[in-house]
PDB file of N, CA, C, O and CB in Angstrom:
ATOM      1  N   UNK A   1      30.169 -48.353  17.882  1.00  0.00           N
ATOM      2  CA  UNK A   1      29.307 -47.111  18.617  1.00  0.00           C
ATOM      3  C   UNK A   1      29.965 -46.247  19.213  1.00  0.00           C
ATOM      4  O   UNK A   1      30.627 -46.430  20.234  1.00  0.00           O
ATOM      5  CB  UNK A   1      28.401 -47.454  19.624  1.00  0.00           C
ATOM      6  N   UNK A   2      29.779 -44.837  18.380  1.00  0.00           N
ATOM      7  CA  UNK A   2      30.082 -43.796  19.361  1.00  0.00           C
ATOM      8  C   UNK A   2      28.872 -43.180  20.220  1.00  0.00           C
ATOM      9  O   UNK A   2      27.672 -43.143  19.947  1.00  0.00           O
ATOM     10  CB  UNK A   2      30.740 -42.694  18.611  1.00  0.00           C
ATOM     11  N   UNK A   3      29.718 -42.608  21.583  1.00  0.00           N
ATOM     12  CA  UNK A   3      28.754 -41.751  22.449  1.00  0.00           C
ATOM     13  C   UNK A   3      27.868 -40.749  21.544  1.00  0.00           C
ATOM     14  O   UNK A   3      28.373 -40.102  20.626  1.00  0.00           O
ATOM     15  CB  UNK A   3      29.644 -40.850  23.551  1.00  0.00           C
ATOM     16  N   UNK A   4      26.819 -40.695  21.805  1.00  0.00           N
ATOM     17  CA  UNK A   4      25.551 -39.825  21.106  1.00  0.00           C
ATOM     18  C   UNK A   4      25.550 -38.183  21.576  1.00  0.00           C
ATOM     19  O   UNK A   4      24.767 -37.347  21.127  1.00  0.00           O
ATOM     20  CB  UNK A   4      23.924 -40.567  21.669  1.00  0.00           C
ATOM     21  N   UNK A   5      26.780 -37.882  22.746  1.00  0.00           N
ATOM     22  CA  UNK A   5      26.572 -36.643  22.692  1.00  0.00           C
ATOM     23  C   UNK A   5      28.322 -36.349  23.317  1.00  0.00           C
ATOM     24  O   UNK A   5      29.007 -37.229  23.838  1.00  0.00           O
ATOM     25  CB  UNK A   5      25.047 -36.119  23.624  1.00  0.00           C
ATOM     26  N   UNK A   6      28.707 -35.091  23.121  1.00  0.00           N
ATOM     27  CA  UNK A   6      30.490 -35.031  23.287  1.00  0.00           C
ATOM     28  C   UNK A   6      30.653 -35.029  25.408  1.00  0.00           C
ATOM     29  O   UNK A   6      29.601 -34.808  26.007  1.00  0.00           O
ATOM     30  CB  UNK A   6      31.341 -32.810  22.238  1.00  0.00           C
ATOM     31  N   UNK A   7      31.564 -35.203  26.012  1.00  0.00           N
ATOM     32  CA  UNK A   7      31.365 -35.177  27.115  1.00  0.00           C
ATOM     33  C   UNK A   7      32.842 -35.055  27.708  1.00  0.00           C
ATOM     34  O   UNK A   7      33.840 -35.737  27.474  1.00  0.00           O
ATOM     35  CB  UNK A   7      30.522 -36.246  27.457  1.00  0.00           C
ATOM     36  N   UNK A   8      32.597 -33.643  28.800  1.00  0.00           N
ATOM     37  CA  UNK A   8      33.951 -33.647  29.465  1.00  0.00           C
ATOM     38  C   UNK A   8      34.601 -34.628  29.890  1.00  0.00           C
ATOM     39  O   UNK A   8      33.781 -35.403  30.382  1.00  0.00           O
ATOM     40  CB  UNK A   8      33.990 -33.035  30.387  1.00  0.00           C
ATOM     41  N   UNK A   9      35.601 -35.025  29.974  1.00  0.00           N
ATOM     42  CA  UNK A   9      36.494 -36.300  30.952  1.00  0.00           C
ATOM     43  C   UNK A   9      35.981 -37.365  29.803  1.00  0.00           C
ATOM     44  O   UNK A   9      35.603 -38.345  30.445  1.00  0.00           O
ATOM     45  CB  UNK A   9      35.817 -36.755  33.064  1.00  0.00           C
ATOM     46  N   UNK A  10      35.835 -37.566  28.710  1.00  0.00           N
ATOM     47  CA  UNK A  10      35.292 -39.017  27.909  1.00  0.00           C
ATOM     48  C   UNK A  10      36.259 -39.856  27.967  1.00  0.00           C
ATOM     49  O   UNK A  10      37.384 -39.375  27.833  1.00  0.00           O
ATOM     50  CB  UNK A  10      34.900 -38.956  26.339  1.00  0.00           C
ATOM     51  N   UNK A  11      36.156 -41.118  28.147  1.00  0.00           N
ATOM     52  CA  UNK A  11      36.736 -42.013  28.159  1.00  0.00           C
ATOM     53  C   UNK A  11      37.114 -42.603  26.707  1.00  0.00           C
ATOM     54  O   UNK A  11      37.858 -43.561  26.499  1.00  0.00           O
ATOM     55  CB  UNK A  11      36.099 -42.696  28.954  1.00  0.00           C
ATOM     56  N   UNK A  12      36.518 -41.912  25.861  1.00  0.00           N
ATOM     57  CA  UNK A  12      36.437 -42.251  24.227  1.00  0.00           C
ATOM     58  C   UNK A  12      37.807 -42.840  23.867  1.00  0.00           C
ATOM     59  O   UNK A  12      37.903 -44.003  23.473  1.00  0.00           O
ATOM     60  CB  UNK A  12      36.140 -40.802  23.195  1.00  0.00           C
ATOM     61  N   UNK A  13      38.811 -42.073  23.999  1.00  0.00           N
ATOM     62  CA  UNK A  13      40.004 -42.404  23.505  1.00  0.00           C
ATOM     63  C   UNK A  13      40.891 -43.358  23.875  1.00  0.00           C
ATOM     64  O   UNK A  13      41.864 -43.740  23.226  1.00  0.00           O
ATOM     65  CB  UNK A  13      40.547 -41.565  23.516  1.00  0.00           C
ATOM     66  N   UNK A  14      40.438 -43.822  25.196  1.00  0.00           N
ATOM     67  CA  UNK A  14      41.053 -45.255  25.871  1.00  0.00           C
ATOM     68  C   UNK A  14      40.391 -46.342  25.935  1.00  0.00           C
ATOM     69  O   UNK A  14      40.737 -47.272  26.663  1.00  0.00           O
ATOM     70  CB  UNK A  14      41.388 -45.198  27.162  1.00  0.00           C
ATOM     71  N   UNK A  15      39.200 -46.368  25.070  1.00  0.00           N
ATOM     72  CA  UNK A  15      38.010 -46.802  25.529  1.00  0.00           C
ATOM     73  C   UNK A  15      38.680 -48.440  24.903  1.00  0.00           C
ATOM     74  O   UNK A  15      38.609 -49.312  25.769  1.00  0.00           O
ATOM     75  CB  UNK A  15      36.375 -45.908  24.823  1.00  0.00           C
ATOM     76  N   UNK A  16      39.152 -48.808  23.857  1.00  0.00           N
ATOM     77  CA  UNK A  16      40.043 -49.766  23.094  1.00  0.00           C
ATOM     78  C   UNK A  16      40.781 -50.582  24.053  1.00  0.00           C
ATOM     79  O   UNK A  16      40.838 -51.772  24.365  1.00  0.00           O
ATOM     80  CB  UNK A  16      41.049 -49.042  22.154  1.00  0.00           C
ATOM     81  N   UNK A  17      41.508 -49.101  24.518  1.00  0.00           N
ATOM     82  CA  UNK A  17      42.625 -50.237  25.484  1.00  0.00           C
ATOM     83  C   UNK A  17      42.150 -50.616  26.885  1.00  0.00           C
ATOM     84  O   UNK A  17      42.656 -51.568  27.479  1.00  0.00           O
ATOM     85  CB  UNK A  17      44.228 -49.498  25.836  1.00  0.00           C
ATOM     86  N   UNK A  18      41.106 -49.814  27.448  1.00  0.00           N
ATOM     87  CA  UNK A  18      40.381 -50.513  28.546  1.00  0.00           C
ATOM     88  C   UNK A  18      39.833 -52.085  28.180  1.00  0.00           C
ATOM     89  O   UNK A  18      39.921 -53.121  28.839  1.00  0.00           O
ATOM     90  CB  UNK A  18      39.110 -49.555  28.925  1.00  0.00           C
ATOM     91  N   UNK A  19      39.309 -51.850  27.022  1.00  0.00           N
ATOM     92  CA  UNK A  19      38.826 -53.531  26.682  1.00  0.00           C
ATOM     93  C   UNK A  19      39.898 -54.298  26.453  1.00  0.00           C
ATOM     94  O   UNK A  19      39.756 -55.375  27.033  1.00  0.00           O
ATOM     95  CB  UNK A  19      37.900 -53.795  25.347  1.00  0.00           C
ATOM     96  N   UNK A  20      40.941 -54.225  25.847  1.00  0.00           N
ATOM     97  CA  UNK A  20      41.689 -55.000  25.628  1.00  0.00           C
ATOM     98  C   UNK A  20      42.510 -55.151  27.148  1.00  0.00           C
ATOM     99  O   UNK A  20      43.404 -55.997  27.133  1.00  0.00           O
ATOM    100  CB  UNK A  20      42.375 -54.591  24.377  1.00  0.00           C
ATOM    101  N   UNK A  21      42.310 -54.451  28.404  1.00  0.00           N
ATOM    102  CA  UNK A  21      42.764 -55.223  29.611  1.00  0.00           C
ATOM    103  C   UNK A  21      41.685 -55.627  30.366  1.00  0.00           C
ATOM    104  O   UNK A  21      41.846 -56.145  31.470  1.00  0.00           O
ATOM    105  CB  UNK A  21      43.662 -54.484  30.482  1.00  0.00           C
ATOM    106  N   UNK A  22      40.396 -55.405  29.787  1.00  0.00           N
ATOM    107  CA  UNK A  22      39.523 -55.881  31.059  1.00  0.00           C
ATOM    108  C   UNK A  22      39.132 -57.237  30.265  1.00  0.00           C
ATOM    109  O   UNK A  22      38.443 -58.028  30.910  1.00  0.00           O
ATOM    110  CB  UNK A  22      38.012 -54.724  31.630  1.00  0.00           C
ATOM    111  N   UNK A  23      39.511 -57.630  28.848  1.00  0.00           N
ATOM    112  CA  UNK A  23      39.035 -58.650  28.370  1.00  0.00           C
ATOM    113  C   UNK A  23      37.646 -58.681  28.182  1.00  0.00           C
ATOM    114  O   UNK A  23      36.992 -57.695  27.843  1.00  0.00           O
ATOM    115  CB  UNK A  23      39.413 -59.547  29.017  1.00  0.00           C
ATOM    116  N   UNK A  24      37.023 -60.178  28.469  1.00  0.00           N
ATOM    117  CA  UNK A  24      35.705 -60.037  28.188  1.00  0.00           C
ATOM    118  C   UNK A  24      35.101 -60.487  29.212  1.00  0.00           C
ATOM    119  O   UNK A  24      34.951 -61.708  29.249  1.00  0.00           O
ATOM    120  CB  UNK A  24      35.272 -60.598  27.079  1.00  0.00           C
ATOM    121  N   UNK A  25      34.548 -59.628  30.399  1.00  0.00           N
ATOM    122  CA  UNK A  25      34.060 -59.871  31.303  1.00  0.00           C
ATOM    123  C   UNK A  25      32.693 -60.536  31.517  1.00  0.00           C
ATOM    124  O   UNK A  25      31.956 -60.562  30.532  1.00  0.00           O
ATOM    125  CB  UNK A  25      34.201 -58.991  31.704  1.00  0.00           C
ATOM    126  N   UNK A  26      32.465 -60.813  32.105  1.00  0.00           N
ATOM    127  CA  UNK A  26      30.960 -61.283  32.245  1.00  0.00           C
ATOM    128  C   UNK A  26      30.194 -60.287  32.650  1.00  0.00           C
ATOM    129  O   UNK A  26      29.360 -59.837  31.864  1.00  0.00           O
ATOM    130  CB  UNK A  26      30.712 -62.380  33.188  1.00  0.00           C
ATOM    131  N   UNK A  27      30.325 -59.747  33.958  1.00  0.00           N
ATOM    132  CA  UNK A  27      30.210 -58.487  34.175  1.00  0.00           C
ATOM    133  C   UNK A  27      30.668 -57.294  33.869  1.00  0.00           C
ATOM    134  O   UNK A  27      31.890 -57.158  33.920  1.00  0.00           O
ATOM    135  CB  UNK A  27      30.273 -58.453  34.881  1.00  0.00           C
ATOM    136  N   UNK A  28      29.718 -55.965  33.421  1.00  0.00           N
ATOM    137  CA  UNK A  28      30.789 -54.767  33.721  1.00  0.00           C
ATOM    138  C   UNK A  28      29.635 -53.855  34.704  1.00  0.00           C
ATOM    139  O   UNK A  28      28.411 -53.890  34.832  1.00  0.00           O
ATOM    140  CB  UNK A  28      31.496 -53.764  31.986  1.00  0.00           C
ATOM    141  N   UNK A  29      30.528 -53.203  35.182  1.00  0.00           N
ATOM    142  CA  UNK A  29      30.024 -51.556  35.887  1.00  0.00           C
ATOM    143  C   UNK A  29      30.452 -50.901  35.791  1.00  0.00           C
ATOM    144  O   UNK A  29      31.676 -50.944  35.912  1.00  0.00           O
ATOM    145  CB  UNK A  29      29.867 -51.123  36.943  1.00  0.00           C
ATOM    146  N   UNK A  30      29.898 -49.937  35.543  1.00  0.00           N
ATOM    147  CA  UNK A  30      30.352 -48.609  35.287  1.00  0.00           C
ATOM    148  C   UNK A  30      30.159 -47.614  36.230  1.00  0.00           C
ATOM    149  O   UNK A  30      28.966 -47.322  36.309  1.00  0.00           O
ATOM    150  CB  UNK A  30      29.836 -48.172  34.220  1.00  0.00           C
ATOM    151  N   UNK A  31      30.951 -46.908  37.060  1.00  0.00           N
ATOM    152  CA  UNK A  31      30.415 -46.202  38.272  1.00  0.00           C
ATOM    153  C   UNK A  31      30.797 -44.862  37.505  1.00  0.00           C
ATOM    154  O   UNK A  31      30.248 -43.974  38.158  1.00  0.00           O
ATOM    155  CB  UNK A  31      31.166 -46.557  39.951  1.00  0.00           C
ATOM    156  N   UNK A  32      31.317 -44.419  36.682  1.00  0.00           N
ATOM    157  CA  UNK A  32      31.427 -42.633  36.032  1.00  0.00           C
ATOM    158  C   UNK A  32      30.544 -43.320  34.751  1.00  0.00           C
ATOM    159  O   UNK A  32      31.336 -43.783  33.931  1.00  0.00           O
ATOM    160  CB  UNK A  32      33.560 -41.664  35.480  1.00  0.00           C
ATOM    161  N   UNK A  33      29.426 -43.475  34.432  1.00  0.00           N
ATOM    162  CA  UNK A  33      29.151 -43.233  33.099  1.00  0.00           C
ATOM    163  C   UNK A  33      29.243 -42.178  32.156  1.00  0.00           C
ATOM    164  O   UNK A  33      29.579 -42.710  31.098  1.00  0.00           O
ATOM    165  CB  UNK A  33      28.259 -43.444  33.034  1.00  0.00           C
ATOM    166  N   UNK A  34      29.137 -41.160  32.021  1.00  0.00           N
ATOM    167  CA  UNK A  34      29.332 -39.955  31.158  1.00  0.00           C
ATOM    168  C   UNK A  34      28.431 -40.619  29.878  1.00  0.00           C
ATOM    169  O   UNK A  34      27.405 -41.280  29.717  1.00  0.00           O
ATOM    170  CB  UNK A  34      31.162 -39.510  30.801  1.00  0.00           C
ATOM    171  N   UNK A  35      29.419 -40.048  29.150  1.00  0.00           N
ATOM    172  CA  UNK A  35      28.845 -40.459  27.852  1.00  0.00           C
ATOM    173  C   UNK A  35      28.790 -41.932  27.387  1.00  0.00           C
ATOM    174  O   UNK A  35      28.300 -42.272  26.311  1.00  0.00           O
ATOM    175  CB  UNK A  35      29.553 -39.782  26.885  1.00  0.00           C
ATOM    176  N   UNK A  36      29.354 -42.808  28.321  1.00  0.00           N
ATOM    177  CA  UNK A  36      29.345 -44.571  28.070  1.00  0.00           C
ATOM    178  C   UNK A  36      30.196 -44.833  27.201  1.00  0.00           C
ATOM    179  O   UNK A  36      29.953 -45.815  26.499  1.00  0.00           O
ATOM    180  CB  UNK A  36      28.026 -45.302  27.521  1.00  0.00           C
ATOM    181  N   UNK A  37      31.572 -44.001  26.923  1.00  0.00           N
ATOM    182  CA  UNK A  37      32.274 -44.373  25.440  1.00  0.00           C
ATOM    183  C   UNK A  37      32.551 -45.775  25.511  1.00  0.00           C
ATOM    184  O   UNK A  37      32.330 -46.676  24.701  1.00  0.00           O
ATOM    185  CB  UNK A  37      33.751 -43.556  25.072  1.00  0.00           C
ATOM    186  N   UNK A  38      33.313 -45.778  27.141  1.00  0.00           N
ATOM    187  CA  UNK A  38      33.288 -47.314  27.274  1.00  0.00           C
ATOM    188  C   UNK A  38      32.601 -48.414  27.086  1.00  0.00           C
ATOM    189  O   UNK A  38      33.057 -49.445  26.591  1.00  0.00           O
ATOM    190  CB  UNK A  38      33.391 -47.536  28.051  1.00  0.00           C
ATOM    191  N   UNK A  39      31.574 -48.257  27.437  1.00  0.00           N
ATOM    192  CA  UNK A  39      30.061 -49.475  26.909  1.00  0.00           C
ATOM    193  C   UNK A  39      30.069 -49.383  26.101  1.00  0.00           C
ATOM    194  O   UNK A  39      30.556 -50.450  25.725  1.00  0.00           O
ATOM    195  CB  UNK A  39      28.596 -49.502  27.121  1.00  0.00           C
ATOM    196  N   UNK A  40      29.816 -48.660  25.027  1.00  0.00           N
ATOM    197  CA  UNK A  40      29.398 -48.303  23.490  1.00  0.00           C
ATOM    198  C   UNK A  40      30.597 -49.066  22.841  1.00  0.00           C
ATOM    199  O   UNK A  40      30.467 -49.671  21.776  1.00  0.00           O
ATOM    200  CB  UNK A  40      29.332 -46.456  23.031  1.00  0.00           C
ATOM    201  N   UNK A  41      31.785 -49.007  23.546  1.00  0.00           N
ATOM    202  CA  UNK A  41      32.905 -49.454  22.708  1.00  0.00           C
ATOM    203  C   UNK A  41      33.330 -50.786  22.890  1.00  0.00           C
ATOM    204  O   UNK A  41      34.233 -51.257  22.198  1.00  0.00           O
ATOM    205  CB  UNK A  41      34.009 -48.662  22.891  1.00  0.00           C
ATOM    206  N   UNK A  42      32.530 -51.680  24.105  1.00  0.00           N
ATOM    207  CA  UNK A  42      32.594 -52.990  24.401  1.00  0.00           C
ATOM    208  C   UNK A  42      32.563 -54.162  22.899  1.00  0.00           C
ATOM    209  O   UNK A  42      31.758 -54.124  21.968  1.00  0.00           O
ATOM    210  CB  UNK A  42      31.299 -53.152  25.448  1.00  0.00           C
ATOM    211  N   UNK A  43      33.345 -54.816  23.030  1.00  0.00           N
ATOM    212  CA  UNK A  43      33.550 -55.557  21.299  1.00  0.00           C
ATOM    213  C   UNK A  43      32.378 -56.954  21.849  1.00  0.00           C
ATOM    214  O   UNK A  43      32.299 -57.912  21.079  1.00  0.00           O
ATOM    215  CB  UNK A  43      35.948 -56.340  20.692  1.00  0.00           C
ATOM    216  N   UNK A  44      31.630 -56.982  23.005  1.00  0.00           N
ATOM    217  CA  UNK A  44      30.772 -57.893  23.002  1.00  0.00           C
ATOM    218  C   UNK A  44      29.878 -57.688  24.487  1.00  0.00           C
ATOM    219  O   UNK A  44      30.462 -57.147  25.426  1.00  0.00           O
ATOM    220  CB  UNK A  44      31.556 -59.266  22.775  1.00  0.00           C
ATOM    221  N   UNK A  45      28.339 -58.177  24.663  1.00  0.00           N
ATOM    222  CA  UNK A  45      27.940 -57.325  25.556  1.00  0.00           C
ATOM    223  C   UNK A  45      27.977 -58.486  26.578  1.00  0.00           C
ATOM    224  O   UNK A  45      27.914 -59.692  26.343  1.00  0.00           O
ATOM    225  CB  UNK A  45      26.581 -56.470  25.259  1.00  0.00           C
ATOM    226  N   UNK A  46      28.126 -57.676  28.094  1.00  0.00           N
ATOM    227  CA  UNK A  46      28.435 -58.873  29.021  1.00  0.00           C
ATOM    228  C   UNK A  46      27.201 -58.894  29.556  1.00  0.00           C
ATOM    229  O   UNK A  46      26.672 -57.782  29.540  1.00  0.00           O
ATOM    230  CB  UNK A  46      29.640 -58.777  30.123  1.00  0.00           C
ATOM    231  N   UNK A  47      26.327 -60.049  30.183  1.00  0.00           N
ATOM    232  CA  UNK A  47      25.395 -60.514  31.034  1.00  0.00           C
ATOM    233  C   UNK A  47      24.606 -59.775  31.683  1.00  0.00           C
ATOM    234  O   UNK A  47      23.379 -59.766  31.780  1.00  0.00           O
ATOM    235  CB  UNK A  47      25.834 -61.139  31.782  1.00  0.00           C
ATOM    236  N   UNK A  48      25.480 -59.099  32.159  1.00  0.00           N
ATOM    237  CA  UNK A  48      25.075 -57.930  33.331  1.00  0.00           C
ATOM    238  C   UNK A  48      25.927 -56.474  32.673  1.00  0.00           C
ATOM    239  O   UNK A  48      27.123 -56.378  32.398  1.00  0.00           O
ATOM    240  CB  UNK A  48      25.827 -58.480  35.277  1.00  0.00           C
ATOM    241  N   UNK A  49      25.105 -55.686  32.577  1.00  0.00           N
ATOM    242  CA  UNK A  49      25.512 -54.254  32.511  1.00  0.00           C
ATOM    243  C   UNK A  49      25.322 -53.135  33.368  1.00  0.00           C
ATOM    244  O   UNK A  49      24.430 -52.560  32.743  1.00  0.00           O
ATOM    245  CB  UNK A  49      25.087 -53.850  31.586  1.00  0.00           C
ATOM    246  N   UNK A  50      25.512 -52.524  34.229  1.00  0.00           N
ATOM    247  CA  UNK A  50      25.578 -51.501  34.790  1.00  0.00           C
ATOM    248  C   UNK A  50      26.268 -50.096  34.902  1.00  0.00           C
ATOM    249  O   UNK A  50      27.464 -49.856  35.066  1.00  0.00           O
ATOM    250  CB  UNK A  50      25.634 -51.901  35.405  1.00  0.00           C
ATOM    251  N   UNK A  51      25.155 -49.180  34.765  1.00  0.00           N
ATOM    252  CA  UNK A  51      25.754 -47.689  34.732  1.00  0.00           C
ATOM    253  C   UNK A  51      25.046 -46.555  35.655  1.00  0.00           C
ATOM    254  O   UNK A  51      23.847 -46.484  35.925  1.00  0.00           O
ATOM    255  CB  UNK A  51      25.654 -47.148  33.202  1.00  0.00           C
ATOM    256  N   UNK A  52      26.005 -45.754  36.038  1.00  0.00           N
ATOM    257  CA  UNK A  52      25.733 -45.083  37.084  1.00  0.00           C
ATOM    258  C   UNK A  52      26.457 -43.572  36.672  1.00  0.00           C
ATOM    259  O   UNK A  52      27.419 -43.414  35.920  1.00  0.00           O
ATOM    260  CB  UNK A  52      26.269 -45.895  38.424  1.00  0.00           C
ATOM    261  N   UNK A  53      25.828 -42.715  37.271  1.00  0.00           N
ATOM    262  CA  UNK A  53      26.643 -41.252  37.258  1.00  0.00           C
ATOM    263  C   UNK A  53      25.959 -40.632  38.409  1.00  0.00           C
ATOM    264  O   UNK A  53      25.008 -41.242  38.899  1.00  0.00           O
ATOM    265  CB  UNK A  53      26.489 -40.215  35.752  1.00  0.00           C
ATOM    266  N   UNK A  54      26.291 -39.594  38.862  1.00  0.00           N
ATOM    267  CA  UNK A  54      26.123 -38.684  39.803  1.00  0.00           C
ATOM    268  C   UNK A  54      24.910 -37.793  39.210  1.00  0.00           C
ATOM    269  O   UNK A  54      23.840 -37.604  39.790  1.00  0.00           O
ATOM    270  CB  UNK A  54      27.486 -37.927  40.102  1.00  0.00           C
ATOM    271  N   UNK A  55      25.190 -37.404  38.249  1.00  0.00           N
ATOM    272  CA  UNK A  55      24.668 -36.190  37.840  1.00  0.00           C
ATOM    273  C   UNK A  55      23.140 -37.063  36.680  1.00  0.00           C
ATOM    274  O   UNK A  55      23.074 -37.754  35.663  1.00  0.00           O
ATOM    275  CB  UNK A  55      26.225 -35.040  36.889  1.00  0.00           C
ATOM    276  N   UNK A  56      22.010 -36.326  37.867  1.00  0.00           N
ATOM    277  CA  UNK A  56      21.177 -37.311  37.465  1.00  0.00           C
ATOM    278  C   UNK A  56      20.241 -37.611  36.081  1.00  0.00           C
ATOM    279  O   UNK A  56      19.530 -38.496  35.606  1.00  0.00           O
ATOM    280  CB  UNK A  56      20.484 -37.255  38.377  1.00  0.00           C
ATOM    281  N   UNK A  57      20.884 -35.867  35.680  1.00  0.00           N
ATOM    282  CA  UNK A  57      20.537 -35.337  34.027  1.00  0.00           C
ATOM    283  C   UNK A  57      21.260 -36.730  33.223  1.00  0.00           C
ATOM    284  O   UNK A  57      20.515 -37.165  32.345  1.00  0.00           O
ATOM    285  CB  UNK A  57      21.540 -33.425  33.463  1.00  0.00           C
ATOM    286  N   UNK A  58      22.062 -37.200  33.314  1.00  0.00           N
ATOM    287  CA  UNK A  58      23.320 -38.142  32.319  1.00  0.00           C
ATOM    288  C   UNK A  58      22.040 -39.449  32.615  1.00  0.00           C
ATOM    289  O   UNK A  58      21.285 -39.824  31.718  1.00  0.00           O
ATOM    290  CB  UNK A  58      25.647 -38.496  33.254  1.00  0.00           C
ATOM    291  N   UNK A  59      22.006 -40.054  34.161  1.00  0.00           N
ATOM    292  CA  UNK A  59      21.593 -40.973  34.523  1.00  0.00           C
ATOM    293  C   UNK A  59      19.842 -41.419  34.017  1.00  0.00           C
ATOM    294  O   UNK A  59      19.429 -42.578  33.976  1.00  0.00           O
ATOM    295  CB  UNK A  59      21.940 -40.763  35.833  1.00  0.00           C
ATOM    296  N   UNK A  60      18.985 -40.125  33.657  1.00  0.00           N
ATOM    297  CA  UNK A  60      17.771 -39.974  33.180  1.00  0.00           C
ATOM    298  C   UNK A  60      17.995 -40.159  31.303  1.00  0.00           C
ATOM    299  O   UNK A  60      17.332 -40.807  30.492  1.00  0.00           O
ATOM    300  CB  UNK A  60      17.178 -38.399  33.813  1.00  0.00           C
ATOM    301  N   UNK A  61      18.893 -39.511  31.172  1.00  0.00           N
ATOM    302  CA  UNK A  61      19.179 -39.783  29.343  1.00  0.00           C
ATOM    303  C   UNK A  61      19.247 -41.129  28.969  1.00  0.00           C
ATOM    304  O   UNK A  61      18.791 -41.684  27.970  1.00  0.00           O
ATOM    305  CB  UNK A  61      20.679 -39.201  28.721  1.00  0.00           C
ATOM    306  N   UNK A  62      20.041 -41.686  30.154  1.00  0.00           N
ATOM    307  CA  UNK A  62      20.099 -42.853  29.338  1.00  0.00           C
ATOM    308  C   UNK A  62      18.841 -43.990  29.792  1.00  0.00           C
ATOM    309  O   UNK A  62      18.255 -44.719  28.992  1.00  0.00           O
ATOM    310  CB  UNK A  62      21.661 -43.485  29.524  1.00  0.00           C
ATOM    311  N   UNK A  63      18.679 -43.953  30.783  1.00  0.00           N
ATOM    312  CA  UNK A  63      17.374 -44.841  31.226  1.00  0.00           C
ATOM    313  C   UNK A  63      16.360 -44.642  30.336  1.00  0.00           C
ATOM    314  O   UNK A  63      15.792 -45.619  29.850  1.00  0.00           O
ATOM    315  CB  UNK A  63      16.771 -44.515  32.636  1.00  0.00           C
ATOM    316  N   UNK A  64      15.938 -43.156  29.950  1.00  0.00           N
ATOM    317  CA  UNK A  64      15.017 -42.785  28.460  1.00  0.00           C
ATOM    318  C   UNK A  64      15.113 -43.692  27.556  1.00  0.00           C
ATOM    319  O   UNK A  64      14.247 -44.473  27.164  1.00  0.00           O
ATOM    320  CB  UNK A  64      15.424 -41.515  27.635  1.00  0.00           C
ATOM    321  N   UNK A  65      16.672 -43.522  27.084  1.00  0.00           N
ATOM    322  CA  UNK A  65      17.235 -44.245  26.127  1.00  0.00           C
ATOM    323  C   UNK A  65      17.099 -45.674  25.656  1.00  0.00           C
ATOM    324  O   UNK A  65      16.837 -46.011  24.501  1.00  0.00           O
ATOM    325  CB  UNK A  65      18.228 -44.113  26.364  1.00  0.00           C
ATOM    326  N   UNK A  66      17.336 -46.592  26.836  1.00  0.00           N
ATOM    327  CA  UNK A  66      17.130 -47.632  27.007  1.00  0.00           C
ATOM    328  C   UNK A  66      15.397 -48.340  26.841  1.00  0.00           C
ATOM    329  O   UNK A  66      15.109 -49.443  26.377  1.00  0.00           O
ATOM    330  CB  UNK A  66      17.780 -47.648  28.160  1.00  0.00           C
ATOM    331  N   UNK A  67      14.348 -47.169  27.450  1.00  0.00           N
ATOM    332  CA  UNK A  67      13.172 -47.530  27.589  1.00  0.00           C
ATOM    333  C   UNK A  67      12.571 -46.933  26.651  1.00  0.00           C
ATOM    334  O   UNK A  67      11.502 -47.495  26.414  1.00  0.00           O
ATOM    335  CB  UNK A  67      12.680 -47.366  28.710  1.00  0.00           C
ATOM    336  N   UNK A  68      12.803 -45.854  25.861  1.00  0.00           N
ATOM    337  CA  UNK A  68      12.233 -45.006  24.675  1.00  0.00           C
ATOM    338  C   UNK A  68      13.110 -44.480  23.732  1.00  0.00           C
ATOM    339  O   UNK A  68      13.193 -43.269  23.529  1.00  0.00           O
ATOM    340  CB  UNK A  68      11.537 -43.890  25.120  1.00  0.00           C
ATOM    341  N   UNK A  69      13.933 -45.520  22.999  1.00  0.00           N
ATOM    342  CA  UNK A  69      15.112 -45.205  22.344  1.00  0.00           C
ATOM    343  C   UNK A  69      14.566 -43.974  21.111  1.00  0.00           C
ATOM    344  O   UNK A  69      14.953 -42.832  20.863  1.00  0.00           O
ATOM    345  CB  UNK A  69      15.832 -46.747  21.692  1.00  0.00           C
ATOM    346  N   UNK A  70      13.496 -44.851  20.529  1.00  0.00           N
ATOM    347  CA  UNK A  70      12.801 -43.625  19.626  1.00  0.00           C
ATOM    348  C   UNK A  70      12.426 -42.395  19.808  1.00  0.00           C
ATOM    349  O   UNK A  70      12.874 -41.417  19.210  1.00  0.00           O
ATOM    350  CB  UNK A  70      11.832 -43.864  19.244  1.00  0.00           C
ATOM    351  N   UNK A  71      11.602 -42.405  20.628  1.00  0.00           N
ATOM    352  CA  UNK A  71      11.356 -40.813  21.199  1.00  0.00           C
ATOM    353  C   UNK A  71      12.614 -39.940  21.647  1.00  0.00           C
ATOM    354  O   UNK A  71      12.586 -38.710  21.653  1.00  0.00           O
ATOM    355  CB  UNK A  71      10.410 -40.862  22.572  1.00  0.00           C
ATOM    356  N   UNK A  72      13.728 -40.707  22.026  1.00  0.00           N
ATOM    357  CA  UNK A  72      15.215 -39.581  22.687  1.00  0.00           C
ATOM    358  C   UNK A  72      15.511 -39.418  21.231  1.00  0.00           C
ATOM    359  O   UNK A  72      15.653 -38.294  20.751  1.00  0.00           O
ATOM    360  CB  UNK A  72      16.918 -40.405  23.903  1.00  0.00           C
ATOM    361  N   UNK A  73      15.597 -40.365  20.608  1.00  0.00           N
ATOM    362  CA  UNK A  73      16.036 -39.625  19.144  1.00  0.00           C
ATOM    363  C   UNK A  73      15.527 -38.851  18.318  1.00  0.00           C
ATOM    364  O   UNK A  73      16.216 -38.168  17.561  1.00  0.00           O
ATOM    365  CB  UNK A  73      16.256 -40.268  18.342  1.00  0.00           C
ATOM    366  N   UNK A  74      13.790 -38.828  18.334  1.00  0.00           N
ATOM    367  CA  UNK A  74      13.066 -37.901  17.908  1.00  0.00           C
ATOM    368  C   UNK A  74      13.250 -36.207  18.513  1.00  0.00           C
ATOM    369  O   UNK A  74      13.201 -35.146  17.891  1.00  0.00           O
ATOM    370  CB  UNK A  74      11.809 -38.500  18.151  1.00  0.00           C
ATOM    371  N   UNK A  75      13.497 -36.513  20.109  1.00  0.00           N
ATOM    372  CA  UNK A  75      13.274 -35.225  20.500  1.00  0.00           C
ATOM    373  C   UNK A  75      15.246 -34.323  20.453  1.00  0.00           C
ATOM    374  O   UNK A  75      15.391 -33.140  20.759  1.00  0.00           O
ATOM    375  CB  UNK A  75      12.323 -35.424  22.343  1.00  0.00           C
TER     376      UNK A  75
END
């Protein structure tokens, strides 16, 4: 899956390599979420996935996407 918006500093180009090195973790914590490119490229879901970002707008976007994906897509 590709991130829904471009993001300066995105890790999209290295996401596959990140997962090669991480393997299949039981828990994944992303301290610098941004466009969530690494999480979206995960080969499988972890039992716990935590995303965080200092930018409140980004954090709220992901919260809204999880809670009300259809409304976010329409907006």
